[in-house]
N, C-alpha and C positions, 0 to 999 in steps of 0.2 A: 301594576308594580309587581306583583306575586310572580306574573308571567315572565317579566325580566329577570327576576332573581332565578327562575327555574332553568331559563334559558341559559343564564350565566353558570350555573352550577353543572348542567349538561355540558356547556362547552369546556369548563374547567376539568370534568370528568375525562372528556374525550382527549384534550390535549395533555392532561396529566397521564392517562393511560398510554398515549404513543410514547411519551418522554420515559416511561417505566418499561417500555417493551424490551430495552435492553437490560441484561442482569448486569450485577456489578464487574463482573470479569470484562464483559463489553465496555462498559463505561470507562474502567483503567485503560483498556486499549484505546479507547476514542481520545481520552486526555493525553495518552503517550502520544498519539499521532499528531495532536495539535503542537505539542512540543517539538516534536520530530520535524514538523513542517518549518517551524521556526529556525532550528538547527540547521536544516537543509539550505535555508534561504541565506543564512548567517555564513554558511560555508562557500556559498556561490549564489549571488544574486540573481544571475542568468536563468535561474530556475524560475523566476518571477514570470516569465514569458510562458514556461510551460503550465504553470499553475492556472494563469489567466486565459489562456488561449486553447487548453485540451479540452475534448468533450467530456473528460473525466479522468479520475486517477485512483490508484490505491497506495496507501502508506503502510507500510509494513515497519512500526517503529522498534520492534526487536527480533531481529532474524538472527537466529542462534546457527553457525556453521561450525562443524568440526569432523575430523577424519585423520585417519592414516591409511593409505591406499583405497579403503571402503570409506566413504564420507556422506554426510547428510546434512540436511537444513531443515528448519522449520520455524514458522513464525505465524502472527496474527495480525491482521489489521483491518482498516476501515476503507470502504470503497466510496468515493464522492463523485456525484455527477453536478456538472455547474457550479462546484463549490460546496454543495450540500450533502451530507452523509445519507448514503441510500442504503447501506448494509455493511456487514462483516465479512472478511475474507481469512482464508488460511492458506498457506504454502506449505508444500513438502517437497524435498528433494533427495534422491538417494543417488550416489554415483560411485563410480570405481575408476581409479586412475591415479596418476601422480598428484598426491596432495599431502599436506601433513599442517596439523595445528589446529587451532580453535579461534572463532571470532565471533564478535556481535556487530551487527551492523543494522543501519537503516536503509531499507530499499523503498524506493518509489517507482512505480510504474505508470506513465502517462499514456493515454488512448487518445490518438489523433482525431478520430471522428466517433458518431454515435455508434455507427457500425461496429467498430472496434472494441468499443466498452460494452455494447450489447453481446458480442461473443465472450466476453469475459462473464457477465453476469449469468449467461445461460451455461457456463460450463465447457464451452466450445474453444477454451484458450490453452495453451501451454506453449513453452518456449521450445523451440529447435535445439538441438544439442549443441549447436556452434554459437548459440546467443551469448552475449556477455553483457554485464552492465557497465556502465561508464562510471569508474571510481572519481568521486567530486574531489576537485580541487579547485581553489579559486579561479574563476574566469572560464572553466571548460566548458560549461553549459551554454555559454553564449554561440558556441559553434556547433553544438550537437543537433542532431536531426532525427526525425522519426524513421524507423525501419520496419516495413511491414505493419504500419499503424501503430508502433509502440515506441516509446523511448524510455530508458530503464537507467537508474541513476543508483549508486549504492554509496553510503558514507560510512567507513567503518568507525564503531565507537569503541572497541576494546578488543585486544589479542592481536594474534598474527596468524596468516594463514597464507599458504601458498597456493591461492586457487581464487580466480575473479569470475569463474563461469557462473551463470545462472540458467544454462540450458537443462533441459529435462526436469525443470519444475512444474508441479501439478499444484493446481488452484481449486479452492471451493468457495462459494458464495451463498450467503444468507441474506435475504432482503429483510429490511425491517418491517 
């Protein structure tokens, strides 16, 4: 009986330790990512196919974009593999060009294969300058396709900005 209690205690410590591996900021981002996924699915149910069939995805629930001629964007997100959170990600973007305003968006990047997801988690992933996100509106995700192993969707939350590009974004990844 004492051995069973000891094993149960050790198991509890191991499980509790891994659950506590994320700090409070990461936990908030993870909670926001769960809500963002629900918001994305409500905006366009066609995304369900991507969530179910992709090798993995990263949800950035709060990306802030802003600029006037010179612009930037940044955000933090959660990386999922087969529906399970495997780490945290961050994005940064700096660009120069015709743009004006500020905006908050939800951005989700789906990875078609394990190789595509692995490129992201190994830091070998960035968007080409001409890459842009599909701005979500009802029904558009049904016809969307992967391009070079990724599909990117953005849903505006607030603000107005004349720029829909995601090209030039740089990403970081930290595994749990």
